[in-house]
C-alpha positions as a Markdown table, in Angstrom:
| # | Residue | x | y | z |
|---|---|---|---|---|
| 1 | Arg | 25.8 | -33.1 | -22.4 |
| 2 | Glu | 29.0 | -34.6 | -21.6 |
| 3 | Val | 29.6 | -36.1 | -24.9 |
| 4 | Ile | 29.1 | -32.7 | -27.1 |
| 5 | Ala | 31.6 | -30.8 | -24.8 |
| 6 | Arg | 34.1 | -33.4 | -24.6 |
| 7 | Ser | 33.9 | -34.4 | -28.1 |
| 8 | Leu | 34.1 | -30.3 | -29.0 |
| 9 | Ala | 37.0 | -29.9 | -26.7 |
| 10 | Ser | 39.1 | -33.3 | -27.9 |
| 11 | Asp | 40.9 | -31.5 | -30.7 |
| 12 | His | 42.2 | -29.2 | -28.6 |
| 13 | Gln | 42.8 | -31.8 | -26.0 |
| 14 | Glu | 45.0 | -34.2 | -28.4 |
| 15 | Arg | 47.4 | -31.3 | -29.7 |
| 16 | Ile | 48.1 | -30.6 | -26.0 |
| 17 | Leu | 51.3 | -32.5 | -24.4 |
| 18 | Ser | 51.1 | -33.2 | -21.2 |
| 19 | Val | 53.3 | -35.0 | -18.7 |
| 20 | Pro | 51.0 | -38.0 | -16.7 |
| 21 | Gly | 51.0 | -37.3 | -12.9 |
| 22 | Arg | 52.6 | -34.1 | -13.0 |
| 23 | Trp | 50.4 | -32.5 | -10.8 |
| 24 | Lys | 50.6 | -34.4 | -7.2 |
| 25 | Thr | 52.4 | -33.1 | -4.4 |
| 26 | Ala | 54.1 | -35.3 | -2.3 |
| 27 | Asp | 51.3 | -36.1 | 0.0 |
| 28 | Gly | 49.6 | -37.1 | -3.2 |
| 29 | Arg | 47.2 | -33.9 | -3.2 |
| 30 | Leu | 46.3 | -32.0 | -6.6 |
| 31 | Asp | 48.9 | -29.1 | -7.1 |
| 32 | Ile | 46.6 | -26.9 | -7.9 |
| 33 | Asp | 48.5 | -23.7 | -7.7 |
| 34 | Gly | 51.1 | -25.6 | -10.3 |
| 35 | Leu | 48.5 | -26.6 | -12.7 |
| 36 | Arg | 47.3 | -22.4 | -12.4 |
| 37 | Glu | 50.4 | -21.1 | -13.2 |
| 38 | Ala | 50.8 | -23.9 | -16.2 |
| 39 | Phe | 47.6 | -22.6 | -17.8 |
| 40 | Leu | 48.8 | -18.8 | -17.4 |
| 41 | Arg | 52.0 | -19.8 | -19.2 |
| 42 | Phe | 49.8 | -22.2 | -21.8 |
| 43 | Trp | 47.4 | -19.2 | -22.7 |
| 44 | Arg | 50.1 | -16.6 | -22.9 |
| 45 | Glu | 52.0 | -18.8 | -24.8 |
| 46 | His | 49.9 | -21.0 | -27.0 |
| 47 | Ala | 46.1 | -20.2 | -26.4 |
| 48 | Glu | 46.1 | -17.7 | -29.6 |
| 49 | Ser | 46.2 | -20.4 | -32.2 |
| 50 | Phe | 44.2 | -22.8 | -30.7 |
| 51 | Val | 41.3 | -20.0 | -30.3 |
| 52 | His | 42.0 | -18.1 | -33.6 |
| 53 | Lys | 41.4 | -22.0 | -35.1 |
| 54 | Glu | 38.1 | -22.5 | -33.4 |
| 55 | Ser | 35.0 | -22.9 | -35.8 |
| 56 | Tyr | 32.8 | -22.2 | -33.0 |
| 57 | His | 33.9 | -19.0 | -31.9 |
| 58 | Glu | 31.2 | -18.3 | -29.3 |
| 59 | Val | 32.5 | -20.4 | -26.8 |
| 60 | Ala | 36.3 | -21.0 | -28.0 |
| 61 | Val | 37.7 | -20.2 | -25.0 |
| 62 | His | 35.4 | -22.5 | -23.1 |
| 63 | Leu | 36.5 | -25.3 | -25.6 |
| 64 | Val | 40.4 | -24.6 | -25.4 |
| 65 | Thr | 40.3 | -24.6 | -21.4 |
| 66 | Met | 38.6 | -27.5 | -21.3 |
| 67 | Gly | 40.7 | -29.4 | -23.4 |
| 68 | Trp | 43.8 | -28.2 | -21.6 |
| 69 | Leu | 42.7 | -29.2 | -18.3 |
| 70 | Gln | 41.2 | -32.6 | -19.5 |
| 71 | Ala | 44.6 | -33.1 | -21.1 |
| 72 | Val | 47.0 | -32.2 | -18.6 |
| 73 | Ile | 45.1 | -34.4 | -15.7 |
| 74 | Asn | 44.0 | -36.9 | -17.6 |
| 75 | Gly | 43.6 | -40.5 | -15.8 |
| 76 | Gly | 44.7 | -38.9 | -12.6 |
| 77 | Ala | 41.8 | -37.0 | -11.6 |
| 78 | Leu | 37.4 | -36.7 | -12.8 |
| 79 | Val | 36.9 | -33.3 | -14.8 |
| 80 | Ala | 32.7 | -32.9 | -14.8 |
| 81 | Arg | 31.2 | -30.4 | -17.0 |
| 82 | Glu | 28.0 | -28.3 | -16.5 |
| 83 | Tyr | 27.3 | -27.3 | -20.0 |
| 84 | Ala | 24.3 | -25.0 | -19.6 |
| 85 | Ala | 23.6 | -23.9 | -23.6 |
| 86 | Gly | 22.5 | -20.8 | -24.6 |
| 87 | Ser | 23.3 | -19.5 | -21.3 |
| 88 | Lys | 27.1 | -18.6 | -22.4 |
| 89 | Arg | 28.3 | -20.5 | -19.0 |
| 90 | Met | 30.2 | -23.5 | -18.3 |
| 91 | Asp | 31.5 | -24.5 | -14.8 |
| 92 | Ile | 34.4 | -27.2 | -14.2 |
| 93 | Leu | 34.6 | -29.4 | -11.2 |
| 94 | Ile | 37.8 | -31.2 | -10.8 |
| 95 | Ser | 37.5 | -34.0 | -8.4 |
| 96 | Trp | 41.1 | -35.4 | -7.5 |
| 97 | Pro | 41.1 | -38.7 | -5.8 |
| 98 | Val | 42.5 | -38.2 | -2.3 |
| 99 | Ala | 44.7 | -41.6 | -0.7 |
| 100 | Asp | 43.4 | -43.4 | 2.5 |
| 101 | Ala | 45.5 | -43.8 | 5.3 |
| 102 | Ala | 46.9 | -47.0 | 3.7 |
| 103 | Gly | 48.3 | -44.5 | 0.9 |
| 104 | Lys | 45.5 | -46.5 | -1.6 |
| 105 | Val | 43.5 | -44.5 | -4.2 |
| 106 | Asp | 40.3 | -45.5 | -4.9 |
| 107 | Leu | 38.5 | -44.0 | -7.9 |
| 108 | Tyr | 35.2 | -45.3 | -7.1 |
| 109 | Gly | 35.0 | -44.4 | -3.2 |
| 110 | Thr | 34.0 | -41.0 | -2.4 |
| 111 | Arg | 37.0 | -39.7 | -0.9 |
| 112 | Phe | 38.2 | -36.4 | -3.1 |
| 113 | Glu | 39.4 | -32.6 | -3.2 |
| 114 | Arg | 37.2 | -30.9 | -5.3 |
| 115 | His | 38.1 | -27.8 | -7.4 |
| 116 | Leu | 36.1 | -25.5 | -8.9 |
| 117 | Phe | 36.5 | -23.4 | -12.7 |
| 118 | Glu | 33.7 | -20.7 | -13.3 |
| 119 | Leu | 34.7 | -19.5 | -16.8 |
| 120 | Lys | 33.1 | -16.6 | -17.8 |
| 121 | Val | 33.6 | -14.3 | -21.3 |
| 122 | Trp | 33.2 | -10.8 | -21.5 |
| 123 | Tyr | 31.3 | -10.0 | -25.1 |
| 124 | Pro | 31.3 | -6.6 | -26.4 |
| 125 | Lys | 28.8 | -4.0 | -25.2 |
| 126 | Lys | 28.2 | -5.8 | -22.0 |
| 127 | Gly | 29.4 | -5.2 | -18.5 |
| 128 | Asp | 32.4 | -6.8 | -16.8 |
| 129 | Pro | 31.5 | -10.4 | -15.9 |
| 130 | Leu | 33.4 | -10.6 | -12.7 |
| 131 | Ala | 30.6 | -9.5 | -10.2 |
| 132 | Glu | 28.5 | -12.1 | -11.8 |
| 133 | Gly | 31.0 | -14.9 | -12.0 |
| 134 | Leu | 31.9 | -14.0 | -7.6 |
| 135 | Thr | 28.2 | -14.7 | -7.7 |
| 136 | Gln | 27.7 | -17.7 | -9.8 |
| 137 | Leu | 30.6 | -19.6 | -7.5 |
| 138 | Asp | 28.9 | -18.8 | -4.5 |
| 139 | Leu | 25.6 | -20.2 | -5.2 |
| 140 | Tyr | 28.0 | -23.2 | -6.7 |
| 141 | Leu | 29.7 | -23.3 | -3.2 |
| 142 | Gln | 26.6 | -23.7 | -1.2 |
| 143 | Arg | 26.0 | -27.1 | -2.3 |
| 144 | Val | 29.3 | -28.6 | -3.2 |
| 145 | Thr | 32.7 | -28.3 | -1.1 |
| 146 | Cys | 35.6 | -27.4 | -2.7 |
| 147 | Glu | 39.0 | -26.9 | -2.1 |
| 148 | Ser | 39.9 | -24.0 | -4.2 |
| 149 | Ala | 37.6 | -22.2 | -6.8 |
| 150 | Ser | 38.9 | -20.3 | -9.4 |
| 151 | Leu | 36.9 | -17.8 | -11.8 |
| 152 | Leu | 39.0 | -17.4 | -15.3 |
| 153 | Val | 37.2 | -14.1 | -17.3 |
| 154 | Phe | 38.2 | -14.2 | -20.9 |
| 155 | Asp | 37.8 | -10.6 | -22.7 |
| 156 | Arg | 36.3 | -10.8 | -25.8 |
| 157 | Arg | 35.7 | -7.2 | -26.3 |
| 158 | Pro | 37.7 | -5.6 | -29.6 |
| 159 | Glu | 39.5 | -3.2 | -27.6 |
| 160 | Ala | 41.1 | -6.5 | -25.8 |
| 161 | Glu | 41.5 | -8.3 | -29.0 |
| 162 | Ala | 43.5 | -5.6 | -30.0 |
| 163 | Arg | 46.0 | -5.7 | -27.1 |
| 164 | Glu | 49.1 | -8.4 | -27.6 |
| 165 | Trp | 48.1 | -11.3 | -27.0 |
| 166 | Gly | 50.3 | -12.1 | -23.5 |
| 167 | Asp | 49.3 | -8.3 | -21.9 |
| 168 | Arg | 46.0 | -9.1 | -21.8 |
| 169 | Val | 46.7 | -12.2 | -19.3 |
| 170 | Ala | 46.3 | -11.7 | -15.9 |
| 171 | Val | 45.8 | -12.8 | -12.6 |
| 172 | Leu | 44.5 | -10.7 | -9.6 |
| 173 | Asp | 46.9 | -9.8 | -6.6 |
| 174 | Glu | 44.1 | -9.5 | -4.4 |
| 175 | Arg | 41.7 | -12.6 | -4.5 |
| 176 | Pro | 38.4 | -11.9 | -3.4 |
| 177 | Val | 36.7 | -14.4 | -0.8 |
| 178 | Val | 34.1 | -16.6 | -1.4 |
| 179 | Arg | 32.2 | -19.0 | 0.9 |
| 180 | Gly | 35.8 | -18.4 | 2.9 |
| 181 | Leu | 37.9 | -19.3 | -0.3 |
| 182 | Gly | 40.1 | -17.3 | -1.6 |
| 183 | Val | 39.1 | -17.0 | -5.7 |
| 184 | Trp | 42.1 | -17.5 | -7.9 |
| 185 | Val | 40.9 | -14.6 | -10.4 |
| 186 | Phe | 42.7 | -14.8 | -14.5 |
| 187 | Arg | 41.5 | -12.5 | -16.8 |
| 188 | Gly | 42.6 | -13.2 | -20.4 |
């Protein structure tokens, strides 16, 4: 399942310029806020062309998001995808290695900070998937300890598609709390 998802997203990943090591904070942790802000800028400025060129329209936003995440953190972390064919969902878990007391990072060790991304698509004639996405995050966070959780809701309804691309992108000011984490909610 990993090979198929990576293969489908690889075209997007190769077309995205990235700066290796850019997402580290001074203490070596993942700059998740900077990563999210960069995603917002990318999505607002460039994602439209990526999404419209994608031949797999049903999963275009997923593939572009996966390709972007893989490209920007390539080599610095592990990106795990839980691809559930036919269920219109895809979870992404970034595992960022944490240095030990001596400042060394062991990619094969067990010390990772984890950041969860749940992707939902709002399809025509369907209800807003926000509540469903928060429920899925809750179930996932019961099993995996994460430092942050993000819910990305991509609006593919005709009324959303009619608006200008940049006007469709927003982040909720108030973060819903799931299992003690303030969830970063993106709508695009």
